[in-house]
MIKE-352025 format. One record per atom (N, C-alpha, C): x negated, y negated, z negated; residue in one letter. Coordinates in steps of 0.1 Angstrom, whole numbers, plus 5000, padded with zeros to 4 digits. Layout:
XYZa;...
END
This chain:
804873983471m;805473863465m;804873743471m;805673633470a;805173503475a;804173443466a;803073393471i;802073323463i;802173173465i;802273103454s;802472953455s;801172883457s;801272763462a;800072683464a;799372653451a;800172633441s;799572603428s;798772723422s;799172843425q;798472963421q;797072963428q;797172933441v;795972933449v;794972833444v;795472713441m;794572603437m;793972643423m;794772703414e;794272743401e;793172843402e;793272943411l;792273043413l;791072983420l;791272893429r;790172823435r;789372743425r;790072673416a;789372583406a;788572673397a;789072793394a;788372883385a;787172953391a;787272983404t;786173063410t;785372993420t;785872883426g;785172813437g;785272883450g;785972993451a;786173063464a;787072983473a;786973013486g;787772953496g;789272973495g;790072883500m;791472883499m;792073013504m;791673053516m;792273183522m;791773303514m;790573303509d;790073413500d;790973423487d;791273303482c;792073303469c;793473353472c;793973313483k;795373353486k;795373503488k;794373553496k;794373703499k;794173783486k;793373733477a;793073803464a;794373803456a;795073693455l;796373693448l;797373783454l;797473793467e;798373883474e;798074023471e;796774053472e;796274193470e;796574243455e;796474143446m;796674173432m;798074143426m;798974113436g;800374093431g;800573973423g;799773873425g;799873743417g;799173743404g;798473853400d;797873863387d;796573783388d;796473673380m;795373583381m;793973653377m;793973723366d;792773783361d;792273893371d;793273963376a;792874073386a;792374013399a;792873893403a;792473823415a;790973773413a;790673733401k;789373683398k;788373803399k;788773923394d;787874033395d;787774073409d;788774063417y;788774103431y;787774013438y;787773883435l;786873783442l;785373813437l;785273853424r;783873883419r;783374003427r;784174103429k;783674223437k;783374183451k;784174093457k;783974043470k;782673963471k;782373883460g;781173813459g;779973903459g;780074013453i;778974113453i;778674153467i;779674183475a;779474223489a;778774113496a;779273983494i;778673873501i;777173853497i;776973873484a;775573853479a;774673953486a;775174083487q;774274183493q;773974153508q;774974093515k;774674053529k;773673943530k;773673853520k;772773733521k;771473753514k;771273873508s;769973893500s;768773893508s;768873923521s;767673923529s;767273793535s;768073693533r;767773563539r;766673493532r;765773423539e;764673353532e;765173233524e;764473213512t;764873103503t;763673013501t;763572913510n;762372823509n;762672693503n;763872663499e;764272543492e;764672573478e;765072473470g;765572503457g;765272393447g;765372423435g;765172313425g;764572373412g;764072273404v;763572313390v;764272223380v;764572293369a;765272223358a;764672253345a;764772163335i;764172193322i;765272163311i;765172223300r;766072193288r;765172193276r;765272093268i;764472083256i;765472083244i;765172163234a;765972173222a;766072043214a;767072023206d;767271903199d;766071863190d;765471973184d;764371943175d;763071933182d;763071953196k;761871943204k;760772033200k;761172153195k;760172253191k;760272373201k;761172373210s;761272473220s;761872413233s;761572463244a;762072413257a;761972523268a;762772503278a;762872603289a;762772533302a;762172613312i;762072563325i;762372673335i;763172643345v;763572743355v;763472693369v;762972783378q;762872753392q;763772843400q;764772783407l;765772863414l;765672823429l;765572923437a;765472903452a;766772923459a;766972853470c;768072873479c;767572853493c;768472853503e;768072853517e;767872713523e;768672623518t;768672483524t;768572373514t;768072263517d;768072143508d;769472093506d;770372113515f;771772073513f;772372143500f;772172273499v;772672343488v;771872303475v;770572283476a;769772243465a;770272113458a;770872033466r;771371903461r;772871913457r;773472033458n;774872053455n;775072053440n;776171993436e;776471993421e;776572133415e;777072223423a;777272363417a;775972423415a;774972393424f;773672453423f;772972393411f;773072263409t;772472193397t;773072253384t;774472273384a;775072323373a;774572463369a;774372543380l;773872683378l;772472673371l;771672583376l;770272573371l;770372533356l;771272443352e;771472403338e;771872523330e;772772603334r;773172723327r;772072823325r;771172833335l;770072923334l;768972873324l;768772743324t;767872683314t;768372713300t;769672693298a;770272723285a;770072873281a;770172963291q;769873103288q;768473123284q;767473063291v;766073083288v;765773023274v;766272903272l;766072833259l;766472923247l;767672993249a;768173073238a;767573203237a;767173263248k;766673403248k;765373433254k;764673323259g;763473343266g;763573403280g;762473433286e;762573483300e;763273613301e;763273693290a;763973823290a;765473803290a;765873683287g;767373653287g;767973653301g;767073653311l;767573653325l;767873793330l;767573893323a;767674033328a;768774103321a;769974113327g;770974193322g;771674163309g;771374043304q;771974003291q;773173913293q;774073903283a;775273823283a;774873673284a;775673603290l;775373453291l;775673383278l;774873283275v;775073213263v;776073093265v;776273063278e;777272963282e;778173033292e;779373073287g;780373143296g;780373293295g;781173353303k;781373503302k;780473573313k;780273693310g;779473773320g;777973773318g;777273823328t;775773833327t;775173733337t;773873713336v;773173633345v;773273683359v;773173813361e;773273863375e;774673833381e;775773853373e;777073823377e;777273673381e;776673583372l;776773443375l;776073403388l;774873463390v;774173433403v;774873483415v;775473603413t;776173663424t;777373583428t;778073533418e;779273453420e;778873323427e;777673273423s;777273143429s;776873163443s;776273283447i;775973313460i;777273303469i;778273363464a;779573363471a;780173223472a;779973143462k;780573013461k;779772913470k;778472923470l;777572833478l;777372883492l;777473013494g;777373063508g;775873073512g;774973083502e;773573103506e;772973203496e;771873263500n;771073353491n;770473263481n;770373313468l;769773243457l;768773343451l;767673293446q;766673383440q;766073303428q;765973373417l;765273323405l;763773343407l;763073233409v;761673243412v;760773253400v;760973173390a;760173173378a;760973103366a;760573143354a;761173083342a;760173093331a;760273003321a;759373013309a;759972943298a;759772983286r;760072913274r;758872873266r;758772753262v;757672703254v;758072683240v;757272733231n;757672713216n;756472643209n;756872563200l;755872483192l;756272503177l;755572603170p;755972633156p;755572523146p;754472443149g;754072343139g;754472203142g;753772113137e;754071973139e;753771933154e;754471843159g;754271793173g;755671783180g;755571793193t;756771783202t;756571843215t;757671873222i;757571923236i;758371823244i;757671773255g;758271683264g;758271743278g;759071673287g;759071723300g;759371623310g;759271663323y;759571573334y;759971653346y;761071603353v;761471663365v;761471553376v;760771573387h;760771473397h;762171443403h;762371333408s;763671293413s;764271383423s;763471453431n;763971543441n;764171683435n;763871703422q;764071833416q;763171943421q;762171903428k;761272013434k;760072043425k;759871953415i;758671973405i;759271953391i;758872043382g;759272033368g;758072063360g;757871993349v;756772023339v;757272013325v;756772103317l;756872103302l;755472083296l;755372003286v;754071983279v;754371983264v;753572063257s;753572063242s;752371983236s;752671893227v;751671813220v;751671853205v;750571883200t;750471923186t;749971803178t;750271793165s;749871693156s;749471753142s;748471693136d;748071753123d;748971703111d;749971613115k;750871563104k;752071503112k;753171483104p;754371423110p;754071283115p;754671243126v;754471113132v;755871053134v;756070933129a;757370863130a;757570803143a;758870783147g;759170713159g;759070813171g;758970753183d;758970833195d;757570833202d;756570813194v;755170803199v;754770943206v;755071053199l;754771183205l;755571213218l;756871173217d;757771203228d;757271123241d;756871003239v;756370913250v;755070983256v;754171023247l;752971083251l;753171213259l;754071293254a;754371423260a;754971403274a;755871303275k;756471273288k;755471223298k;754571133293d;753571073302d;752571173307d;752171273299v;751371373303v;752071473313v;753371493310a;754071583320a;754171513333a;754471383334m;754471313346m;753171313354m;752071303346h;750771313352h;750471453358h;750871563351v;750771693356v;751571713369v;752771663369a;753571673381a;752971613393a;752171503391a;751571433402a;750171473406a;749671573398s;748171603400s;747971753402s;746771783406q;746371923407q;745671963394q;746372043386v;745772083373v;745772233372v;744672283368a;744472433366a;744672473352a;744172383343a;744272423328a;744072293320a;744472303307v;744272193299v;742772153296v;742072263294r;740572243291r;739772323301r;738472283302e;737672353312e;737472503309e;737372543296d;737172683293d;738372763294d;739572703298e;740772773299e;741072803314e;740272763323i;740572793337i;740372943340i;741372993347d;741373133351d;740073173358d;739373273353p;738073323359p;738273363374p;739473413377a;739773453391a;739773333400a;740273223395v;740273093403v;738873053405v;737973053395l;736573013396l;735873103406l;736073233405a;735473333414a;735773303428a;737073263431k;737473243444k;736873113450k;736773013441e;736072883445e;734672903448e;733972983440k;732573013442k;732373083455k;733273173458e;733173253471e;733273153483e;734173063482i;734372963493i;733172873494i;732772813482y;731572723483y;730372793488y;730172923484a;728972993488a;728973013503a;730073043508a;730173073523a;729972943531a;730472833525q;730172703532q;728772663531q;728172683519a;726772643517a;725772723526a;726072853528l;725272943536l;725272903551l;726372843555e;726472793569e;725472683572e;724972623561s;723972513563s;722572563566s;722372693564g;721072753567g;720072733556g;720472683545k;719472653534k;719072783527k;717972783520p;717472903512p;718472933501p;718473063497q;719473113487q;719373033474q;718172993469e;718072923457e;718672783458e;718572723469i;719272593471i;720772613472i;721172723479v;722572753480v;723172773466v;722472843457d;722972873444d;723172733436d;722172643438k;722272523431k;723472433436k;723672443449m;724772373455m;726072423450m;726272553449v;727472613444v;727672573430v;726672583421q;726772543407q;727272403406q;726772313414g;727172173413g;728572153417g;728972223428r;730372203433r;731372263423r;730972373417i;731872443407i;731972343395i;730972283390a;730972193379a;731872083382a;731872033394k;732671923398k;734171963399k;734372083404f;735772143406f;736372153392f;735672213383v;736172233369v;736572103362v;735772003364k;736171873358k;737371813365k;737471833378e;738571773386e;739871833382e;739971963379v;741172033377v;741472053362v;740672013353s;740872023339s;741671893334s;742871913329l;743771813325l;743171703317l;742471733306l;741871633297l;740871553304l;740171593314e;739171523321e;739671433332e;740871443336q;741471373347q;741771223343q;741571133353p;742070993351p;743570993350p;744170923340f;745570923338f;746170843350f;747170903356v;747770843368v;748370703366v;748870683354k;749470553352k;748370443347k;747170493344d;746070403340d;744770473343d;744270473355p;743070543359p;741870503352p;741870393344e;740670363337e;740470443324e;741570523321r;741470613310r;741670763314r;740970853308t;741270993310t;742371033301t;742971153304i;744071213296i;743471233281i;742271273281k;741571293267k;741571163260k;741271053266q;741170923259q;742570883256q;743570903265l;744970863262l;745470933249l;745171063248v;745671143236v;744971093224v;743671073225a;742871023213a;743270893208a;743570793218e;743970663214e;745370663208e;746270743214t;747570753209t;747570803194t;746770913192g;746670963179g;746070873169g;745070793173k;744470693164k;745470583160k;746270543170a;747270443167a;748370493157a;748570623158a;749670683150a;749070743137a;747770733135g;747170783123g;747270933122g;747071003134a;747171153134a;746171203144a;745871333143t;744971393153t;745971473162t;745971433175l;746871493185l;746071583195l;746771673201a;746171763211a;747271813220a;746871823233v;747771883243v;747572033241v;748572103238d;748572243235d;748572323248d;749672303256r;749772373269r;750772303278r;750772343290f;751772293300f;752272403309f;753472383314v;753972473324v;754472393335v;754072423347k;754472353359k;755072443370k;756272413374l;756872493385l;757272393396l;756972443408q;757272353419q;757472423432q;758172353442f;758372403455f;757372333464f;
END
């Protein structure tokens, strides 16, 4: 049967597939629009399989915060080129993935039905691979929950390569946007800084062990006695711990204050005791 241009355009609008692919799908399915969509989906799977071995060194990070600011999601999605990372379809895909994680947590990315649209996450990514023409990989995702008083804020850098979520707790309700401003400021700071943990005692022991190993090797090269080497390592570790602990770092927007001071002063002005609970940072 003859396939009209309007049918081809309708299928293209619905699937994002190429004009010739849409026309062929409609011809193969006798003009049946739904069957043609399924045909293209199956073709997309084949395309995805061919592209799955390509390296994905570019990509983007997106966040989504619930209206009550008690939960939020962050997703890191990789692609092959910066051109695709800046594509509206890629950005839209990221947004749908954050909605999925916000609703169902990280587990919501594995074989579950989409909360926005039909199908599963796997099918959505597969269709996007066919549409964008590049391999796509879900790198990381997280949902942050805050059961008590406080707020969750976030920041995504303008290039979408870095995203941060920060939860701030409070011992009582705080009026206005004071907590929101604080959470966003801290998130911006984390995005711009090297941060290993909120507090010194929360730094991963494996990270400290690796640093000690490096410092010890460097100190031994100096030829100094072992007891001097041990003291040198202890001093450098103490400095490292302070440098990568969020609360001890100078605030990037006001280096005269540490993050700890910023939080304390904000809390005092608001008449509440505030604390940075946790942060999640994803970046390329």
